[in-house]
C-alpha positions in Angstrom: 69.7 72.3 76.7 72.5 74.8 77.4 71.9 77.4 80.2 73.7 79.9 82.4 72.8 80.6 85.9 72.5 83.7 88.1 72.6 83.9 91.6 70.5 86.8 93.1 71.4 88.3 96.4 69.0 90.9 97.8 68.7 93.0 101.2 65.8 95.3 101.8 65.5 97.7 104.9 62.6 99.9 103.8 58.8 99.1 103.9 56.9 98.9 100.6 59.8 98.1 98.5 60.2 94.9 96.3 63.0 93.7 94.2 62.2 91.5 91.1 64.8 89.5 89.4 63.9 87.8 86.1 65.0 85.8 83.2 62.9 84.6 80.2 59.7 82.8 81.7 60.9 82.7 85.3 61.1 85.5 88.0 61.5 85.9 91.7 60.3 88.8 93.7 61.8 89.7 97.2 59.8 91.9 99.6 60.9 90.8 103.3 62.8 93.4 105.2 65.9 92.7 107.0 66.9 89.3 105.4 70.0 88.5 103.4 68.2 86.2 100.7 70.0 84.1 97.9 68.1 82.8 95.0 68.8 81.3 91.6 67.7 81.8 88.0 68.7 80.1 84.8 68.9 81.7 81.3 67.7 78.4 79.4 68.0 77.9 75.7 64.7 76.0 75.8 63.0 79.3 76.9 64.4 81.5 74.1 62.9 80.1 71.1 64.1 78.3 68.0 67.9 78.9 67.2 67.9 81.9 69.9 70.6 81.5 72.6 70.5 85.0 74.1 68.1 86.0 77.1 67.7 88.9 79.2 68.3 88.9 83.0 67.1 91.9 84.9 66.2 93.3 88.1 63.6 96.0 88.9 63.1 97.9 92.3 59.7 99.2 93.0 58.4 101.2 95.8 54.7 100.9 96.3 54.4 100.0 92.9 56.5 102.8 91.5 59.5 101.5 89.5 62.7 103.2 90.9 65.2 101.5 88.7 65.5 98.6 86.0 69.0 97.2 85.2 69.6 94.4 82.7 72.1 92.5 80.8 71.8 90.1 78.0 73.3 86.4 78.6 74.3 83.9 76.1 72.9 80.5 77.3 75.8 78.8 75.3 78.7 80.6 76.2 77.6 82.4 79.3 79.1 85.7 78.0 77.4 89.1 78.4 76.3 90.8 75.1 74.5 93.9 75.9 73.1 95.9 78.9 73.4 98.2 81.7 75.6 95.9 83.9 78.3 94.8 81.4 81.2 96.2 83.5 81.7 97.6 87.0 81.9 101.2 85.7 78.3 100.8 84.6 76.9 100.1 88.1 77.0 103.3 90.3 74.3 103.5 93.2 71.0 104.7 92.3 69.4 107.6 94.7 65.6 107.7 94.5 62.9 108.9 96.9 65.1 109.3 99.6 66.5 105.7 99.2 69.8 104.3 97.9 70.0 101.3 95.6 73.3 99.6 95.7 74.0 96.9 93.2 76.7 94.9 91.3 77.1 92.0 88.8 80.0 89.6 88.7 80.6 88.2 85.1 81.3 84.6 85.8 83.5 82.1 83.9 83.1 78.4 83.9 84.0 78.0 87.6 87.9 77.7 87.4 89.9 77.7 90.6 86.8 77.5 92.7 85.4 80.8 91.4 81.5 80.9 90.8 80.3 79.4 87.6 77.2 81.4 87.8 76.9 85.0 87.3 76.2 87.1 90.5 73.9 89.9 91.0 73.4 91.7 94.3 71.0 94.6 95.4 70.4 96.3 98.5 67.8 99.0 99.2 68.1 101.2 102.3 67.3 104.7 103.4 69.8 107.5 102.5 71.9 107.6 105.6 73.6 110.7 105.1 72.4 111.8 108.5 72.1 108.6 110.4 74.2 109.9 113.4 71.9 112.8 113.9 68.9 110.4 113.7 69.9 107.8 116.3 71.8 110.3 118.6 69.8 113.5 118.2 71.3 116.6 119.7 69.9 116.9 123.2 69.1 113.2 123.6 70.3 110.9 126.2 72.0 108.9 123.5 74.1 111.9 122.5 75.4 112.0 126.0 76.9 108.5 125.5 80.6 108.0 124.9 81.5 108.1 121.3 83.6 104.9 121.7 80.1 103.0 122.0 79.4 103.7 118.3 79.5 101.1 115.6 81.0 102.7 112.4 80.3 101.4 108.9 83.5 101.5 106.7 84.7 101.1 103.2 87.7 99.0 102.8 90.6 100.6 100.9 88.4 103.8 100.0 91.3 105.2 97.9 90.8 102.3 95.4 87.5 103.3 94.0 88.9 104.3 90.4 91.5 103.4 88.0 92.1 107.0 87.1 95.5 107.5 88.8 97.0 104.1 88.2 95.7 104.2 84.6 97.6 107.3 84.1 100.9 106.1 85.3 100.6 102.7 83.6 100.2 104.3 80.2 103.7 106.0 80.5 105.4 103.2 82.5 107.6 100.8 80.4 107.6 97.0 80.6 110.6 96.8 82.8 109.1 99.2 85.3 105.7 97.4 85.3 107.3 94.0 85.9 109.5 95.1 88.7 107.4 97.3 90.5 104.3 95.2 90.5 106.0 92.0 90.8 108.1 93.0 93.7 105.5 94.8 95.7 102.4 92.6 95.0 103.5 89.0 95.2 100.3 87.7 93.3 101.1 90.0 90.4 104.4 88.2 89.9 102.4 84.9 89.5 100.6 86.6 86.4 103.6 88.6 85.0 105.8 85.3 84.8 103.2 83.8 82.4 103.0 86.5 79.8 105.7 87.7 77.5 107.3 91.4 77.6 105.1 92.4 74.7 101.9 91.8 76.7 103.0 93.4 80.0 101.5 96.9 79.3 98.2 95.4 78.0 97.6 93.0 80.9 99.0 95.5 83.7 95.5 97.4 84.1 93.9 94.0 84.4 96.2 93.2 87.4 95.2 96.5 89.1 91.7 95.7 88.5 92.0 92.3 90.0 94.3 93.0 92.9 93.4 96.6 94.0 89.9 97.9 93.0 87.8 97.5 96.1 85.2 100.2 95.7 83.1 101.5 92.7 81.1 104.5 94.1 82.4 107.9 94.6 83.4 109.1 98.3 80.3 111.3 98.4 78.1 108.5 97.6 79.8 106.1 100.0 79.2 108.7 102.9 75.6 109.0 102.0 75.3 105.2 102.0 76.5 105.4 105.5 80.3 105.1 105.9 81.8 107.0 108.7 85.4 105.4 109.1 88.1 105.3 106.7 91.6 103.6 106.6 94.0 105.7 104.5 97.6 104.8 103.5 99.0 108.1 102.4 102.4 108.0 100.5 104.1 109.2 97.3 104.1 106.9 94.3 106.8 104.4 94.0 110.1 106.3 92.8 110.2 104.2 89.6 106.5 105.0 88.7 107.1 108.7 89.5 110.0 108.9 87.2 107.6 108.2 84.2 104.4 109.7 85.8 102.6 112.6 84.4 100.9 113.3 87.8 102.0 115.6 90.4 104.5 114.1 92.8 102.3 114.3 95.9 100.5 112.1 98.4 98.1 109.5 97.1 96.4 106.3 98.6 98.9 103.4 98.2 97.7 99.9 97.7 100.9 98.1 97.8 102.7 100.1 95.0 99.4 100.9 93.1 98.4 104.6 93.8 94.8 105.6 94.1 93.0 108.8 95.4 94.7 111.9 96.1 95.0 112.2 100.0 94.0 116.1 99.5 90.9 115.0 97.4 90.0 112.6 100.0 90.0 115.1 102.8 88.3 117.6 100.7 85.3 115.6 100.0 85.0 114.5 103.7 85.5 118.0 104.8 82.6 119.2 102.4 80.4 116.4 103.6 80.9 117.3 107.4 80.4 120.9 106.5 76.8 120.1 105.0 76.1 117.4 107.8 76.6 119.1 111.1 75.9 116.3 113.4 77.9 113.7 111.7 81.3 112.6 112.8 84.0 110.8 110.7 87.0 108.9 112.0 90.1 108.5 109.7 93.1 106.4 110.4 96.3 106.7 108.5 98.5 103.5 108.3 101.1 102.2 106.1 100.3 98.3 106.0 102.1 96.8 102.9 103.3 100.2 101.5 106.7 99.7 99.9 109.6 101.5 101.3 110.2 103.1 97.6 106.8 105.0 98.3 108.0 107.9 100.4 105.9 108.5 103.4 104.8 112.1 104.6 105.7 113.1 108.0 103.0 114.3 110.5 103.8 117.9 109.8 103.3 117.5 106.0 100.0 115.6 106.6 98.8 118.3 109.0 99.7 121.0 106.3 97.4 119.3 103.8 94.5 119.0 106.5 94.8 122.6 107.5 94.7 123.6 103.8 91.5 121.6 103.3 89.8 122.8 106.4 90.4 126.4 106.2 87.3 128.4 106.2 85.4 125.5 107.6 83.9 125.1 111.0 85.6 121.8 111.8 88.1 121.1 114.4 90.4 117.9 114.4 90.0 115.3 117.1 92.4 112.6 118.1 92.3 109.1 119.5 92.0 110.5 123.0 89.0 112.4 122.0 87.4 109.4 120.3 87.9 107.2 123.4 87.0 109.7 126.2 84.5 112.2 124.9 80.7 111.8 124.3 79.1 112.4 120.9 77.7 115.7 122.5 81.2 116.8 123.4 82.6 116.1 120.1 79.7 118.0 118.4 80.0 120.9 120.7 83.6 121.1 120.2 83.2 120.9 116.7 85.8 117.8 116.6 83.6 116.1 114.0 86.8 114.8 112.2 88.9 112.6 114.0 92.2 111.7 112.6 94.5 109.0 114.2 97.5 107.0 113.0 98.6 103.4 113.5 96.0 102.7 116.2 96.5 99.3 118.2 93.5 97.8 116.8 92.1 94.2 116.8 90.6 92.4 113.7 89.1 89.1 112.6 91.2 89.3 109.5 93.5 86.3 109.2 95.7 85.5 106.1 94.5 81.9 105.9 91.0 82.3 106.9 90.3 85.2 104.5 92.0 83.5 101.4 88.7 82.0 100.6 85.9 82.1 97.7 83.0 80.9 99.8 83.6 82.6 103.3 83.2 79.5 105.3 86.7 79.7 106.9 85.8 83.3 107.7 82.6 82.3 109.5 84.6 79.9 111.6 87.1 82.5 112.5 84.5 84.9 113.4 82.6 82.5 115.6 85.8 81.6 117.4 86.5 85.3 117.9 83.2 85.8 119.2 83.4 83.0 121.9 86.7 84.7 123.1 86.3 88.4 122.4 89.7 90.3 122.6 90.1 93.1 125.0 92.1 96.3 125.4 91.9 97.8 121.9 90.6 101.4 120.9 89.3 100.0 117.6 87.5 96.5 116.9 87.7 96.1 113.1 85.3 93.4 111.8 86.0 92.7 108.1 83.3 91.3 106.0 85.5 90.9 102.8 87.2 88.0 101.6 91.0 88.0 100.1 90.5 85.8 97.2 93.6 87.9 95.7 95.8 85.8 97.9 94.9 82.5 96.1 97.4 82.1 93.2 95.1 80.3 90.9 92.3 82.7 91.4 94.4 85.7 90.3 96.0 84.0 87.2 92.7 83.0 85.9 90.9 86.2 86.8 93.5 88.3 85.0 94.4 85.9 82.0 91.1 84.2 81.2 88.3 86.5 82.0 87.3 89.8 80.6 88.5 93.0 82.2 85.4 93.7 84.0 85.8 90.3 86.1 87.0 91.0 89.8 87.8 88.2 92.0 87.0 90.6 94.8 83.6 91.2 93.5 83.2 87.3 93.0 83.3 86.7 96.7 81.4 89.9 97.9 77.7 88.7 97.8 78.6 85.2 98.9 80.4 86.4 102.2 78.0 89.3 103.0 74.9 86.6 103.0 77.1 84.8 105.8 79.0 87.3 107.7 76.6 90.3 108.2 73.9 88.0 109.8 76.5 86.9 112.4 77.5 90.5 113.1 73.9 91.4 113.6 73.4 88.6 116.0 75.1 87.2 119.2 78.6 87.1 117.5 78.5 91.0 116.8 77.0 91.7 120.3 79.9 89.7 122.1 82.5 91.5 120.1 81.0 94.9 120.9 81.1 94.6 124.7 84.4 96.2 125.3 85.1 99.7 125.4 86.2 100.1 121.8 84.9 101.6 118.6 83.6 98.9 116.6 84.1 99.1 112.9 82.2 96.9 110.2 84.5 97.0 107.2 83.6 95.9 103.5 84.5 95.9 100.0 82.2 97.4 97.3 80.4 99.2 100.3 76.7 98.8 100.2 73.6 99.4 102.0 73.3 96.0 103.7 76.7 96.5 105.4 75.8 100.1 106.5 72.3 99.0 107.9 73.6 96.2 109.9 76.3 98.4 111.4 73.7 101.2 112.2 71.4 98.7 113.9 74.5 97.4 116.0 75.2 100.9 116.8 71.3 101.5 117.9 71.5 98.6 120.3 75.0 99.3 121.6 74.0 102.8 122.6 71.1 101.2 124.5 
């Protein structure tokens, strides 16, 4: 009988919590803490009744028997398509705050398994405490741990924080003509060219937003939510919009996050949200690194004075001072708090990373595991920042992009397709001996991930507790 599978990924870091995944006539309940689990359910036609082909998949999160959230989607067992529900697209899946906890979840709408992509739908759920004050909790003011050097910290991080919304790019694409879109996206994003060459000019404008979703959207929560989930490190690529885009743009000619030539969050808004968070959370410290990897030359870069002017404007009236790389590497947590240097801003730091173009171009994470194990056996030395990346880059695989953009619905993301699969393999490694080996040198360790979630934050914070002693 026809059926459609759903892989269910769970991580719980709070006692008394359970996650129940269910389909017609079958359910799985997860209760164990600190484990990354993977289970499988099937929406089977034989369980739906005569001449019925649609069944409900759902997950419920309970705490001591109280239901905190219930999310669901109807799955057609014949076609595999989604018909109704609360998880039909990424925009419908913001994190849930309940009883001092944060529930982070996502749902990947799978096709038939083309180009090595999953043929089963994927649903991931993490339940952790609200970590908006986690630095205060693990290194309280006046404690011995607060006397430790800040470079012993392990910082959770959301990859490409500026790409958590389509708002900016959508506004520009609506005004851009076919020629501009083909040239700018095609030249600055090589994988976009693979797609653009397969469609007629008449379809370019319609397909452009799907290209952006597939290649560039890496987060789905607001910055304030991501900070409360636990992120304390952000890489930002500040530049003005590509000059050809700017000629047709209805937006202000100012500095945005740039993913290739795709604009995202305003730099000023990014700083404003972080400053407000720090103003309300007096023992937390955030590190920002400005860098310009992959930003085209036609996207004008601001100089240091221009960047500082934006920062000064945002911080006016706030009790926050700016720290630099030297502060990050030489001062204690207590010193940074006492000097009010709770926002550290660096640029182009000589960091080391486990990222590798070949190893990260994967849909199952196996090559990333091998690369990380190799790096753990021979840890690099002499870098101020050690960047441990959990996310795959399936967007570097031509067939994955062509299929994801042209054959799937607009809510299907190949980045989302790899997330829970890689997390279940990479995060346990970082929590174990591999992570310990990579954290031995005098270097700020950063755990970076797409679609930032509680499991990533919890592992990094556990690593930080251990590293502080």
